[in-house]
All heavy atoms as TSV, in Angstrom:
chain	resi	resn	atom	element	x	y	z
A	1	MET	N	N	0.828	-1.215	0.001
A	1	MET	CA	C	-0.038	-0.020	0.016
A	1	MET	C	C	0.873	1.282	0.000
A	1	MET	O	O	0.335	2.365	0.141
A	1	MET	CB	C	-0.922	-0.010	1.216
A	1	MET	CG	C	-1.879	-1.206	1.282
A	1	MET	SD	S	-3.205	-1.111	0.119
A	1	MET	CE	C	-4.400	-0.232	0.973
A	2	GLU	N	N	2.144	1.133	-0.198
A	2	GLU	CA	C	2.987	2.318	-0.141
A	2	GLU	C	C	2.792	3.217	-1.359
A	2	GLU	O	O	3.216	4.378	-1.343
A	2	GLU	CB	C	4.449	1.885	-0.153
A	2	GLU	CG	C	4.844	1.112	-1.427
A	2	GLU	CD	C	6.262	0.441	-1.261
A	2	GLU	OE1	O	6.542	-0.139	-0.191
A	2	GLU	OE2	O	6.994	0.502	-2.246
A	3	ASN	N	N	2.101	2.750	-2.449
A	3	ASN	CA	C	1.850	3.495	-3.569
A	3	ASN	C	C	0.628	4.468	-3.441
A	3	ASN	O	O	0.306	5.150	-4.345
A	3	ASN	CB	C	1.646	2.701	-4.790
A	3	ASN	CG	C	2.863	1.872	-5.150
A	3	ASN	OD1	O	4.012	2.303	-4.934
A	3	ASN	ND2	N	2.719	0.682	-5.662
A	4	LEU	N	N	-0.058	4.365	-2.355
A	4	LEU	CA	C	-1.296	5.222	-2.201
A	4	LEU	C	C	-0.911	6.655	-1.939
A	4	LEU	O	O	0.092	6.948	-1.307
A	4	LEU	CB	C	-2.063	4.655	-0.983
A	4	LEU	CG	C	-2.694	3.307	-1.041
A	4	LEU	CD1	C	-3.441	2.951	0.210
A	4	LEU	CD2	C	-3.613	3.229	-2.251
A	5	SER	N	N	-1.733	7.521	-2.533
A	5	SER	CA	C	-1.605	8.921	-2.210
A	5	SER	C	C	-1.981	9.126	-0.757
A	5	SER	O	O	-2.723	8.361	-0.210
A	5	SER	CB	C	-2.506	9.741	-3.165
A	5	SER	OG	O	-2.169	9.539	-4.493
A	6	HIS	N	N	-1.465	10.160	-0.186
A	6	HIS	CA	C	-1.811	10.440	1.282
A	6	HIS	C	C	-3.289	10.638	1.430
A	6	HIS	O	O	-3.807	10.511	2.542
A	6	HIS	CB	C	-0.987	11.606	1.800
A	6	HIS	CG	C	-1.275	12.898	1.189
A	6	HIS	ND1	N	-0.760	13.339	-0.014
A	6	HIS	CD2	C	-2.112	13.891	1.610
A	6	HIS	CE1	C	-1.239	14.505	-0.352
A	6	HIS	NE2	N	-2.069	14.856	0.638
A	7	PHE	N	N	-4.022	10.965	0.376
A	7	PHE	CA	C	-5.441	11.245	0.500
A	7	PHE	C	C	-6.340	10.143	-0.050
A	7	PHE	O	O	-7.557	10.262	-0.046
A	7	PHE	CB	C	-5.804	12.569	-0.183
A	7	PHE	CG	C	-5.468	12.560	-1.607
A	7	PHE	CD1	C	-6.390	12.048	-2.608
A	7	PHE	CD2	C	-4.228	13.125	-2.012
A	7	PHE	CE1	C	-5.996	12.063	-3.935
A	7	PHE	CE2	C	-3.920	13.166	-3.427
A	7	PHE	CZ	C	-4.787	12.637	-4.329
A	8	CYS	N	N	-5.718	9.044	-0.577
A	8	CYS	CA	C	-6.469	7.968	-1.175
A	8	CYS	C	C	-7.447	7.394	-0.234
A	8	CYS	O	O	-7.072	6.938	0.869
A	8	CYS	CB	C	-5.557	6.920	-1.787
A	8	CYS	SG	S	-6.407	5.585	-2.656
A	9	SER	N	N	-8.741	7.290	-0.629
A	9	SER	CA	C	-9.776	6.664	0.199
A	9	SER	C	C	-10.463	5.473	-0.519
A	9	SER	O	O	-11.444	4.956	-0.006
A	9	SER	CB	C	-10.832	7.751	0.589
A	9	SER	OG	O	-11.445	8.168	-0.630
A	10	CYS	N	N	-9.859	5.033	-1.580
A	10	CYS	CA	C	-10.467	3.970	-2.349
A	10	CYS	C	C	-10.399	2.663	-1.581
A	10	CYS	O	O	-9.353	2.237	-1.093
A	10	CYS	CB	C	-9.774	3.760	-3.714
A	10	CYS	SG	S	-10.560	2.487	-4.716
A	11	THR	N	N	-11.510	2.000	-1.487
A	11	THR	CA	C	-11.611	0.649	-0.800
A	11	THR	C	C	-11.781	-0.501	-1.724
A	11	THR	O	O	-11.937	-1.672	-1.284
A	11	THR	CB	C	-12.774	0.710	0.236
A	11	THR	OG1	O	-14.009	0.953	-0.478
A	11	THR	CG2	C	-12.512	1.754	1.282
A	12	ASP	N	N	-11.838	-0.217	-3.083
A	12	ASP	CA	C	-12.027	-1.291	-4.073
A	12	ASP	C	C	-10.713	-1.957	-4.411
A	12	ASP	O	O	-10.101	-1.758	-5.458
A	12	ASP	CB	C	-12.724	-0.701	-5.293
A	12	ASP	CG	C	-13.072	-1.825	-6.316
A	12	ASP	OD1	O	-12.900	-2.991	-5.945
A	12	ASP	OD2	O	-13.558	-1.420	-7.388
A	13	LEU	N	N	-10.232	-2.780	-3.484
A	13	LEU	CA	C	-8.943	-3.419	-3.609
A	13	LEU	C	C	-8.979	-4.504	-4.760
A	13	LEU	O	O	-7.858	-4.858	-5.249
A	13	LEU	CB	C	-8.505	-4.112	-2.331
A	13	LEU	CG	C	-8.257	-3.159	-1.159
A	13	LEU	CD1	C	-7.951	-3.903	0.125
A	13	LEU	CD2	C	-7.152	-2.153	-1.517
A	14	ALA	N	N	-10.083	-4.871	-5.226
A	14	ALA	CA	C	-10.178	-5.827	-6.347
A	14	ALA	C	C	-9.947	-5.154	-7.740
A	14	ALA	O	O	-9.690	-5.838	-8.668
A	14	ALA	CB	C	-11.514	-6.511	-6.354
A	15	CYS	N	N	-10.041	-3.893	-7.736
A	15	CYS	CA	C	-9.872	-3.109	-9.001
A	15	CYS	C	C	-8.431	-3.126	-9.451
A	15	CYS	O	O	-7.542	-2.896	-8.662
A	15	CYS	CB	C	-10.260	-1.645	-8.826
A	15	CYS	SG	S	-10.053	-0.632	-10.275
A	16	PRO	N	N	-8.166	-3.500	-10.693
A	16	PRO	CA	C	-6.816	-3.597	-11.184
A	16	PRO	C	C	-6.126	-2.211	-11.296
A	16	PRO	O	O	-4.914	-2.151	-11.354
A	16	PRO	CB	C	-6.916	-4.175	-12.609
A	16	PRO	CG	C	-8.353	-3.937	-13.025
A	16	PRO	CD	C	-9.178	-3.919	-11.783
A	17	LEU	N	N	-6.953	-1.148	-11.223
A	17	LEU	CA	C	-6.356	0.204	-11.238
A	17	LEU	C	C	-6.103	0.803	-9.862
A	17	LEU	O	O	-5.633	1.943	-9.767
A	17	LEU	CB	C	-7.349	1.151	-12.019
A	17	LEU	CG	C	-7.612	0.719	-13.448
A	17	LEU	CD1	C	-8.601	1.693	-14.139
A	17	LEU	CD2	C	-6.325	0.703	-14.257
A	18	HIS	N	N	-6.489	0.041	-8.819
A	18	HIS	CA	C	-6.184	0.508	-7.423
A	18	HIS	C	C	-4.719	0.839	-7.232
A	18	HIS	O	O	-3.877	0.066	-7.712
A	18	HIS	CB	C	-6.673	-0.507	-6.402
A	18	HIS	CG	C	-6.673	0.031	-5.032
A	18	HIS	ND1	N	-5.570	0.168	-4.280
A	18	HIS	CD2	C	-7.723	0.504	-4.304
A	18	HIS	CE1	C	-5.944	0.681	-3.086
A	18	HIS	NE2	N	-7.216	0.929	-3.108
A	19	PRO	N	N	-4.381	1.969	-6.636
A	19	PRO	CA	C	-2.985	2.313	-6.471
A	19	PRO	C	C	-2.101	1.247	-5.797
A	19	PRO	O	O	-0.867	1.240	-5.968
A	19	PRO	CB	C	-3.046	3.619	-5.563
A	19	PRO	CG	C	-4.369	4.184	-5.916
A	19	PRO	CD	C	-5.259	2.966	-6.128
A	20	ALA	N	N	-2.695	0.328	-5.027
A	20	ALA	CA	C	-1.870	-0.678	-4.397
A	20	ALA	C	C	-1.404	-1.743	-5.398
A	20	ALA	O	O	-0.577	-2.548	-5.075
A	20	ALA	CB	C	-2.731	-1.350	-3.267
A	21	LYS	N	N	-1.959	-1.761	-6.590
A	21	LYS	CA	C	-1.586	-2.752	-7.597
A	21	LYS	C	C	-0.470	-2.351	-8.495
A	21	LYS	O	O	0.002	-3.167	-9.311
A	21	LYS	CB	C	-2.830	-3.085	-8.485
A	21	LYS	CG	C	-4.097	-3.461	-7.727
A	21	LYS	CD	C	-4.126	-4.910	-7.586
A	21	LYS	CE	C	-5.518	-5.195	-6.906
A	21	LYS	NZ	N	-5.730	-6.529	-6.672
A	22	HIS	N	N	-0.023	-1.142	-8.460
A	22	HIS	CA	C	1.002	-0.610	-9.311
A	22	HIS	C	C	1.686	0.598	-8.728
A	22	HIS	O	O	1.293	1.030	-7.645
A	22	HIS	CB	C	0.394	-0.259	-10.714
A	22	HIS	CG	C	-0.757	0.611	-10.584
A	22	HIS	ND1	N	-0.659	1.963	-10.339
A	22	HIS	CD2	C	-2.092	0.404	-10.660
A	22	HIS	CE1	C	-1.888	2.521	-10.287
A	22	HIS	NE2	N	-2.751	1.546	-10.443
A	23	GLY	N	N	2.625	1.202	-9.348
A	23	GLY	CA	C	3.349	2.324	-8.782
A	23	GLY	C	C	2.960	3.650	-9.464
A	23	GLY	O	O	3.748	4.554	-9.454
A	24	LYS	N	N	1.788	3.784	-9.963
A	24	LYS	CA	C	1.365	4.974	-10.708
A	24	LYS	C	C	0.329	5.810	-9.983
A	24	LYS	O	O	-0.240	6.716	-10.543
A	24	LYS	CB	C	0.812	4.549	-12.064
A	24	LYS	CG	C	1.827	3.887	-12.912
A	24	LYS	CD	C	1.231	3.400	-14.214
A	24	LYS	CE	C	2.250	2.637	-15.023
A	24	LYS	NZ	N	1.690	2.086	-16.234
A	25	GLY	N	N	0.072	5.524	-8.746
A	25	GLY	CA	C	-0.851	6.285	-7.942
A	25	GLY	C	C	-2.290	6.237	-8.498
A	25	GLY	O	O	-2.666	5.225	-9.013
A	26	CYS	N	N	-2.986	7.339	-8.429
A	26	CYS	CA	C	-4.340	7.435	-8.930
A	26	CYS	C	C	-4.534	7.670	-10.446
A	26	CYS	O	O	-5.634	7.605	-10.952
A	26	CYS	CB	C	-5.107	8.515	-8.122
A	26	CYS	SG	S	-5.188	8.220	-6.328
A	27	ALA	N	N	-3.364	7.980	-11.131
A	27	ALA	CA	C	-3.512	8.350	-12.533
A	27	ALA	C	C	-4.199	7.378	-13.432
A	27	ALA	O	O	-5.074	7.797	-14.202
A	27	ALA	CB	C	-2.091	8.693	-13.075
A	28	PRO	N	N	-3.965	6.020	-13.333
A	28	PRO	CA	C	-4.680	5.151	-14.218
A	28	PRO	C	C	-6.211	5.182	-14.044
A	28	PRO	O	O	-6.981	5.123	-14.949
A	28	PRO	CB	C	-4.107	3.730	-13.928
A	28	PRO	CG	C	-2.731	4.046	-13.393
A	28	PRO	CD	C	-2.887	5.335	-12.654
A	29	CYS	N	N	-6.633	5.240	-12.787
A	29	CYS	CA	C	-8.040	5.315	-12.465
A	29	CYS	C	C	-8.662	6.585	-13.033
A	29	CYS	O	O	-9.718	6.548	-13.651
A	29	CYS	CB	C	-8.278	5.227	-10.952
A	29	CYS	SG	S	-9.975	5.335	-10.452
A	30	ILE	N	N	-7.995	7.688	-12.767
A	30	ILE	CA	C	-8.514	8.998	-13.286
A	30	ILE	C	C	-8.575	9.005	-14.783
A	30	ILE	O	O	-9.587	9.450	-15.382
A	30	ILE	CB	C	-7.697	10.117	-12.708
A	30	ILE	CG1	C	-7.935	10.225	-11.207
A	30	ILE	CG2	C	-8.028	11.451	-13.371
A	30	ILE	CD1	C	-6.979	11.106	-10.455
A	31	GLN	N	N	-7.535	8.508	-15.461
A	31	GLN	CA	C	-7.548	8.398	-16.913
A	31	GLN	C	C	-8.661	7.597	-17.408
A	31	GLN	O	O	-9.387	8.022	-18.376
A	31	GLN	CB	C	-6.223	7.792	-17.446
A	31	GLN	CG	C	-5.056	8.730	-17.281
A	31	GLN	CD	C	-3.733	8.051	-17.560
A	31	GLN	OE1	O	-3.568	6.833	-17.386
A	31	GLN	NE2	N	-2.758	8.801	-18.068
A	32	LYS	N	N	-8.984	6.466	-16.842
A	32	LYS	CA	C	-10.110	5.590	-17.215
A	32	LYS	C	C	-11.385	6.405	-17.031
A	32	LYS	O	O	-12.299	6.361	-17.962
A	32	LYS	CB	C	-10.130	4.317	-16.440
A	32	LYS	CG	C	-11.343	3.425	-16.855
A	32	LYS	CD	C	-11.793	2.520	-15.699
A	32	LYS	CE	C	-12.498	3.301	-14.627
A	32	LYS	NZ	N	-13.785	2.827	-14.116
A	33	ASN	N	N	-11.563	6.992	-15.898
A	33	ASN	CA	C	-12.778	7.762	-15.648
A	33	ASN	C	C	-12.993	8.893	-16.631
A	33	ASN	O	O	-14.130	9.212	-17.053
A	33	ASN	CB	C	-12.875	8.203	-14.230
A	33	ASN	CG	C	-13.221	7.021	-13.275
A	33	ASN	OD1	O	-14.337	6.615	-13.237
A	33	ASN	ND2	N	-12.198	6.497	-12.615
A	34	LEU	N	N	-11.919	9.630	-16.960
A	34	LEU	CA	C	-12.031	10.738	-17.881
A	34	LEU	C	C	-12.456	10.213	-19.249
A	34	LEU	O	O	-13.325	10.770	-19.940
A	34	LEU	CB	C	-10.745	11.494	-17.969
A	34	LEU	CG	C	-10.367	12.332	-16.772
A	34	LEU	CD1	C	-8.950	12.860	-16.904
A	34	LEU	CD2	C	-11.352	13.462	-16.588
A	35	ARG	N	N	-11.829	9.088	-19.707
A	35	ARG	CA	C	-12.129	8.491	-20.965
A	35	ARG	C	C	-13.580	8.054	-21.063
A	35	ARG	O	O	-14.290	8.214	-22.061
A	35	ARG	CB	C	-11.212	7.299	-21.239
A	35	ARG	CG	C	-11.385	6.697	-22.596
A	35	ARG	CD	C	-10.341	5.561	-22.852
A	35	ARG	NE	N	-10.704	4.381	-22.053
A	35	ARG	CZ	C	-9.985	3.985	-20.996
A	35	ARG	NH1	N	-8.944	4.643	-20.588
A	35	ARG	NH2	N	-10.379	2.888	-20.315
A	36	LEU	N	N	-14.115	7.491	-19.981
A	36	LEU	CA	C	-15.480	6.971	-19.932
A	36	LEU	C	C	-16.495	8.054	-19.458
A	36	LEU	O	O	-17.720	7.716	-19.384
A	36	LEU	CB	C	-15.581	5.745	-19.071
A	36	LEU	CG	C	-14.710	4.548	-19.487
A	36	LEU	CD1	C	-14.810	3.408	-18.547
A	36	LEU	CD2	C	-15.148	4.075	-20.894
A	37	LYS	N	N	-16.012	9.217	-19.192
A	37	LYS	CA	C	-16.866	10.281	-18.593
A	37	LYS	C	C	-17.661	9.847	-17.352
A	37	LYS	O	O	-18.816	9.919	-17.257
A	37	LYS	CB	C	-17.859	10.818	-19.683
A	37	LYS	CG	C	-17.179	11.446	-20.840
A	37	LYS	CD	C	-18.111	12.080	-21.792
A	37	LYS	CE	C	-17.490	12.512	-23.050
A	37	LYS	NZ	N	-16.677	13.592	-23.084
A	38	GLU	N	N	-16.824	9.268	-16.417
A	38	GLU	CA	C	-17.385	8.799	-15.138
A	38	GLU	C	C	-16.655	9.477	-13.968
A	38	GLU	O	O	-15.658	10.129	-14.122
A	38	GLU	CB	C	-17.138	7.256	-15.045
A	38	GLU	CG	C	-17.937	6.470	-16.055
A	38	GLU	CD	C	-17.734	4.973	-15.863
A	38	GLU	OE1	O	-16.704	4.547	-15.324
A	38	GLU	OE2	O	-18.524	4.243	-16.433
A	39	ILE	N	N	-17.232	9.315	-12.831
A	39	ILE	CA	C	-16.745	9.841	-11.592
A	39	ILE	C	C	-15.981	8.702	-10.855
A	39	ILE	O	O	-16.518	7.586	-10.718
A	39	ILE	CB	C	-17.864	10.375	-10.648
A	39	ILE	CG1	C	-18.665	11.500	-11.384
A	39	ILE	CG2	C	-17.327	10.827	-9.312
A	39	ILE	CD1	C	-17.835	12.793	-11.549
A	40	PRO	N	N	-14.743	8.935	-10.333
A	40	PRO	CA	C	-14.015	7.849	-9.625
A	40	PRO	C	C	-14.858	7.432	-8.386
A	40	PRO	O	O	-15.504	8.204	-7.787
A	40	PRO	CB	C	-12.774	8.576	-9.169
A	40	PRO	CG	C	-12.541	9.689	-10.153
A	40	PRO	CD	C	-13.953	10.131	-10.492
A	41	ASN	N	N	-14.712	6.156	-8.040
A	41	ASN	CA	C	-15.426	5.588	-6.905
A	41	ASN	C	C	-15.131	6.338	-5.615
A	41	ASN	O	O	-16.005	6.479	-4.724
A	41	ASN	CB	C	-15.017	4.110	-6.733
A	41	ASN	CG	C	-15.727	3.225	-7.743
A	41	ASN	OD1	O	-16.807	3.566	-8.222
A	41	ASN	ND2	N	-15.033	2.086	-8.032
A	42	CYS	N	N	-13.912	6.811	-5.440
A	42	CYS	CA	C	-13.524	7.506	-4.221
A	42	CYS	C	C	-14.372	8.787	-4.022
A	42	CYS	O	O	-14.725	9.122	-2.865
A	42	CYS	CB	C	-12.102	7.805	-4.119
A	42	CYS	SG	S	-11.417	8.795	-5.501
A	43	PHE	N	N	-14.781	9.423	-5.124
A	43	PHE	CA	C	-15.694	10.617	-4.992
A	43	PHE	C	C	-17.102	10.160	-4.547
A	43	PHE	O	O	-17.700	10.780	-3.645
A	43	PHE	CB	C	-15.818	11.271	-6.320
A	43	PHE	CG	C	-14.685	12.159	-6.733
A	43	PHE	CD1	C	-13.358	11.673	-6.617
A	43	PHE	CD2	C	-14.871	13.452	-7.201
A	43	PHE	CE1	C	-12.290	12.470	-6.999
A	43	PHE	CE2	C	-13.809	14.240	-7.622
A	43	PHE	CZ	C	-12.509	13.808	-7.487
A	44	SER	N	N	-17.526	9.072	-5.099
A	44	SER	CA	C	-18.858	8.587	-4.741
A	44	SER	C	C	-18.911	8.068	-3.317
A	44	SER	O	O	-19.976	8.157	-2.670
A	44	SER	CB	C	-19.199	7.458	-5.683
A	44	SER	OG	O	-19.317	7.859	-7.004
A	45	ASP	N	N	-17.806	7.586	-2.746
A	45	ASP	CA	C	-17.749	7.123	-1.382
A	45	ASP	C	C	-18.046	8.214	-0.386
A	45	ASP	O	O	-18.328	7.976	0.796
A	45	ASP	CB	C	-16.430	6.406	-1.095
A	45	ASP	CG	C	-16.315	5.132	-1.835
A	45	ASP	OD1	O	-17.310	4.626	-2.351
A	45	ASP	OD2	O	-15.173	4.646	-1.945
A	46	LEU	N	N	-17.810	9.502	-0.775
A	46	LEU	CA	C	-17.969	10.644	0.074
A	46	LEU	C	C	-19.506	10.974	0.378
A	46	LEU	O	O	-19.750	11.570	1.475
A	46	LEU	CB	C	-17.355	11.890	-0.527
A	46	LEU	CG	C	-15.863	11.897	-0.675
A	46	LEU	CD1	C	-15.413	13.121	-1.385
A	46	LEU	CD2	C	-15.158	11.848	0.738
A	47	ALA	N	N	-20.315	10.492	-0.469
A	47	ALA	CA	C	-21.752	10.829	-0.328
A	47	ALA	C	C	-22.575	9.623	0.071
A	47	ALA	O	O	-22.486	8.586	-0.651
A	47	ALA	CB	C	-22.246	11.468	-1.622
A	48	GLU	N	N	-23.299	9.704	1.143
A	48	GLU	CA	C	-24.082	8.579	1.626
A	48	GLU	C	C	-25.147	8.066	0.609
A	48	GLU	O	O	-25.396	6.956	0.447
A	48	GLU	CB	C	-24.783	8.891	2.913
A	48	GLU	CG	C	-23.835	9.091	4.090
A	48	GLU	CD	C	-24.583	9.444	5.358
A	48	GLU	OE1	O	-25.770	9.318	5.454
A	48	GLU	OE2	O	-23.850	9.993	6.244
A	49	GLY	N	N	-25.697	9.030	-0.192
A	49	GLY	CA	C	-26.745	8.745	-1.110
A	49	GLY	C	C	-26.239	7.971	-2.347
A	49	GLY	O	O	-27.015	7.605	-3.216
A	50	LEU	N	N	-24.948	7.711	-2.437
A	50	LEU	CA	C	-24.428	7.049	-3.610
A	50	LEU	C	C	-23.981	5.630	-3.355
A	50	LEU	O	O	-23.431	4.979	-4.296
A	50	LEU	CB	C	-23.193	7.907	-4.112
A	50	LEU	CG	C	-23.542	9.222	-4.680
A	50	LEU	CD1	C	-22.321	10.070	-4.889
A	50	LEU	CD2	C	-24.273	9.093	-5.959
A	51	THR	N	N	-24.292	5.103	-2.236
A	51	THR	CA	C	-23.900	3.701	-1.931
A	51	THR	C	C	-24.676	2.682	-2.762
A	51	THR	O	O	-24.071	1.649	-3.090
A	51	THR	CB	C	-24.009	3.403	-0.460
A	51	THR	OG1	O	-25.423	3.646	-0.082
A	51	THR	CG2	C	-23.121	4.226	0.408
A	52	ASP	N	N	-25.862	3.028	-3.210
A	52	ASP	CA	C	-26.611	2.065	-3.953
A	52	ASP	C	C	-26.758	2.515	-5.459
A	52	ASP	O	O	-27.765	2.167	-6.064
A	52	ASP	CB	C	-28.015	1.864	-3.339
A	52	ASP	CG	C	-27.958	1.234	-1.966
A	52	ASP	OD1	O	-27.079	0.382	-1.766
A	52	ASP	OD2	O	-28.793	1.578	-1.119
A	53	ARG	N	N	-25.777	3.160	-5.995
A	53	ARG	CA	C	-25.874	3.657	-7.338
A	53	ARG	C	C	-25.760	2.576	-8.310
A	53	ARG	O	O	-25.180	1.511	-8.021
A	53	ARG	CB	C	-24.787	4.767	-7.588
A	53	ARG	CG	C	-23.378	4.228	-7.539
A	53	ARG	CD	C	-22.416	5.419	-7.564
A	53	ARG	NE	N	-21.048	4.884	-7.608
A	53	ARG	CZ	C	-20.353	4.319	-6.629
A	53	ARG	NH1	N	-20.881	4.255	-5.493
A	53	ARG	NH2	N	-19.134	3.889	-6.845
A	54	SER	N	N	-26.255	2.749	-9.525
A	54	SER	CA	C	-26.210	1.692	-10.528
A	54	SER	C	C	-25.011	1.915	-11.463
A	54	SER	O	O	-24.757	1.064	-12.344
A	54	SER	CB	C	-27.500	1.716	-11.335
A	54	SER	OG	O	-27.684	2.964	-12.001
A	55	GLY	N	N	-24.327	3.032	-11.327
A	55	GLY	CA	C	-23.126	3.255	-12.172
A	55	GLY	C	C	-22.348	4.436	-11.723
A	55	GLY	O	O	-22.611	4.986	-10.686
A	56	ASP	N	N	-21.358	4.764	-12.496
A	56	ASP	CA	C	-20.447	5.870	-12.132
A	56	ASP	C	C	-20.566	7.047	-13.038
A	56	ASP	O	O	-19.605	7.956	-13.125
A	56	ASP	CB	C	-19.010	5.366	-12.181
A	56	ASP	CG	C	-18.776	4.266	-11.123
A	56	ASP	OD1	O	-19.287	4.388	-9.982
A	56	ASP	OD2	O	-18.030	3.287	-11.392
A	57	SER	N	N	-21.664	7.233	-13.788
A	57	SER	CA	C	-21.846	8.332	-14.697
A	57	SER	C	C	-21.934	9.678	-13.970
A	57	SER	O	O	-22.239	9.685	-12.743
A	57	SER	CB	C	-23.040	8.132	-15.545
A	57	SER	OG	O	-24.226	8.343	-14.803
A	58	PHE	N	N	-21.689	10.752	-14.655
A	58	PHE	CA	C	-21.860	12.050	-14.032
A	58	PHE	C	C	-23.313	12.265	-13.560
A	58	PHE	O	O	-23.525	12.792	-12.499
A	58	PHE	CB	C	-21.574	13.179	-15.078
A	58	PHE	CG	C	-20.141	13.301	-15.546
A	58	PHE	CD1	C	-19.850	13.922	-16.735
A	58	PHE	CD2	C	-19.130	12.784	-14.795
A	58	PHE	CE1	C	-18.572	14.075	-17.119
A	58	PHE	CE2	C	-17.799	12.853	-15.148
A	58	PHE	CZ	C	-17.475	13.527	-16.388
A	59	THR	N	N	-24.286	11.793	-14.358
A	59	THR	CA	C	-25.647	11.943	-14.010
A	59	THR	C	C	-25.971	11.161	-12.735
A	59	THR	O	O	-26.685	11.672	-11.798
A	59	THR	CB	C	-26.572	11.455	-15.157
A	59	THR	OG1	O	-26.248	12.177	-16.307
A	59	THR	CG2	C	-28.027	11.533	-14.808
A	60	GLU	N	N	-25.494	9.865	-12.612
A	60	GLU	CA	C	-25.717	9.101	-11.452
A	60	GLU	C	C	-25.131	9.745	-10.188
A	60	GLU	O	O	-25.779	9.853	-9.131
A	60	GLU	CB	C	-25.103	7.726	-11.654
A	60	GLU	CG	C	-25.460	6.731	-10.599
A	60	GLU	CD	C	-26.825	6.188	-10.723
A	60	GLU	OE1	O	-27.413	6.193	-11.800
A	60	GLU	OE2	O	-27.376	5.704	-9.688
A	61	PHE	N	N	-23.915	10.305	-10.366
A	61	PHE	CA	C	-23.294	11.028	-9.231
A	61	PHE	C	C	-24.078	12.277	-8.824
A	61	PHE	O	O	-24.401	12.450	-7.619
A	61	PHE	CB	C	-21.847	11.426	-9.685
A	61	PHE	CG	C	-21.103	12.079	-8.578
A	61	PHE	CD1	C	-20.504	11.397	-7.545
A	61	PHE	CD2	C	-20.976	13.492	-8.583
A	61	PHE	CE1	C	-19.782	12.035	-6.508
A	61	PHE	CE2	C	-20.245	14.180	-7.550
A	61	PHE	CZ	C	-19.670	13.472	-6.567
A	62	ALA	N	N	-24.434	13.095	-9.846
A	62	ALA	CA	C	-25.223	14.275	-9.530
A	62	ALA	C	C	-26.595	13.977	-8.841
A	62	ALA	O	O	-26.962	14.652	-7.886
A	62	ALA	CB	C	-25.465	15.080	-10.808
A	63	ASN	N	N	-27.272	13.008	-9.384
A	63	ASN	CA	C	-28.589	12.606	-8.759
A	63	ASN	C	C	-28.350	12.151	-7.329
A	63	ASN	O	O	-29.139	12.462	-6.465
A	63	ASN	CB	C	-29.270	11.555	-9.603
A	63	ASN	CG	C	-29.814	12.088	-10.920
A	63	ASN	OD1	O	-30.081	13.293	-11.023
A	63	ASN	ND2	N	-29.952	11.229	-11.873
A	64	GLY	N	N	-27.326	11.365	-7.039
A	64	GLY	CA	C	-27.036	10.917	-5.726
A	64	GLY	C	C	-26.704	11.993	-4.797
A	64	GLY	O	O	-27.209	12.061	-3.619
A	65	VAL	N	N	-25.947	12.930	-5.196
A	65	VAL	CA	C	-25.633	14.094	-4.342
A	65	VAL	C	C	-26.873	14.934	-4.106
A	65	VAL	O	O	-27.119	15.344	-2.943
A	65	VAL	CB	C	-24.542	14.977	-5.016
A	65	VAL	CG1	C	-24.343	16.302	-4.274
A	65	VAL	CG2	C	-23.189	14.189	-5.048
A	66	LEU	N	N	-27.691	15.164	-5.101
A	66	LEU	CA	C	-28.923	15.929	-4.896
A	66	LEU	C	C	-29.881	15.195	-3.917
A	66	LEU	O	O	-30.491	15.846	-3.097
A	66	LEU	CB	C	-29.617	16.128	-6.213
A	66	LEU	CG	C	-28.954	17.119	-7.208
A	66	LEU	CD1	C	-29.598	17.148	-8.539
A	66	LEU	CD2	C	-28.907	18.531	-6.554
A	67	GLN	N	N	-29.953	13.872	-4.011
A	67	GLN	CA	C	-30.805	13.111	-3.061
A	67	GLN	C	C	-30.324	13.282	-1.668
A	67	GLN	O	O	-31.088	13.381	-0.772
A	67	GLN	CB	C	-30.800	11.639	-3.487
A	67	GLN	CG	C	-31.660	11.310	-4.611
A	67	GLN	CD	C	-33.122	11.583	-4.420
A	67	GLN	OE1	O	-33.611	12.561	-4.894
A	67	GLN	NE2	N	-33.747	10.758	-3.646
A	68	GLU	N	N	-29.001	13.305	-1.499
A	68	GLU	CA	C	-28.463	13.326	-0.119
A	68	GLU	C	C	-28.727	14.721	0.487
A	68	GLU	O	O	-28.819	14.835	1.721
A	68	GLU	CB	C	-26.939	13.181	-0.183
A	68	GLU	CG	C	-26.241	13.237	1.136
A	68	GLU	CD	C	-24.763	12.991	1.130
A	68	GLU	OE1	O	-24.233	12.573	0.079
A	68	GLU	OE2	O	-24.119	13.194	2.192
A	69	HIS	N	N	-28.872	15.746	-0.299
A	69	HIS	CA	C	-28.989	17.134	0.234
A	69	HIS	C	C	-30.434	17.671	0.083
A	69	HIS	O	O	-30.607	18.885	0.132
A	69	HIS	CB	C	-27.987	18.064	-0.484
A	69	HIS	CG	C	-26.547	17.681	-0.136
A	69	HIS	ND1	N	-26.002	17.939	1.078
A	69	HIS	CD2	C	-25.632	17.025	-0.825
A	69	HIS	CE1	C	-24.731	17.519	1.069
A	69	HIS	NE2	N	-24.521	16.912	-0.041
A	70	LYS	N	N	-31.370	16.807	0.021
A	70	LYS	CA	C	-32.787	17.274	0.013
A	70	LYS	C	C	-33.325	17.565	1.393
A	70	LYS	O	O	-32.913	16.943	2.343
A	70	LYS	CB	C	-33.673	16.257	-0.676
A	70	LYS	CG	C	-33.580	16.369	-2.198
A	70	LYS	CD	C	-34.632	15.437	-2.860
A	70	LYS	CE	C	-34.630	15.660	-4.322
A	70	LYS	NZ	N	-35.673	14.886	-4.920
């Protein structure tokens, strides 16, 4: 786990892009999310309303955040 950024909060250790699996930090995950126009899981973990989301799209993230703050 020495490759983790000091702020990394990702708990998806099964993900091949998790920083613990390589020496590139969060960059591969962020690159994948930018390419797919998705939000990284660590962002979604910050909001309680996103625990049962069906995907990582911008829309899914925005709807979850809005639900949490109603």
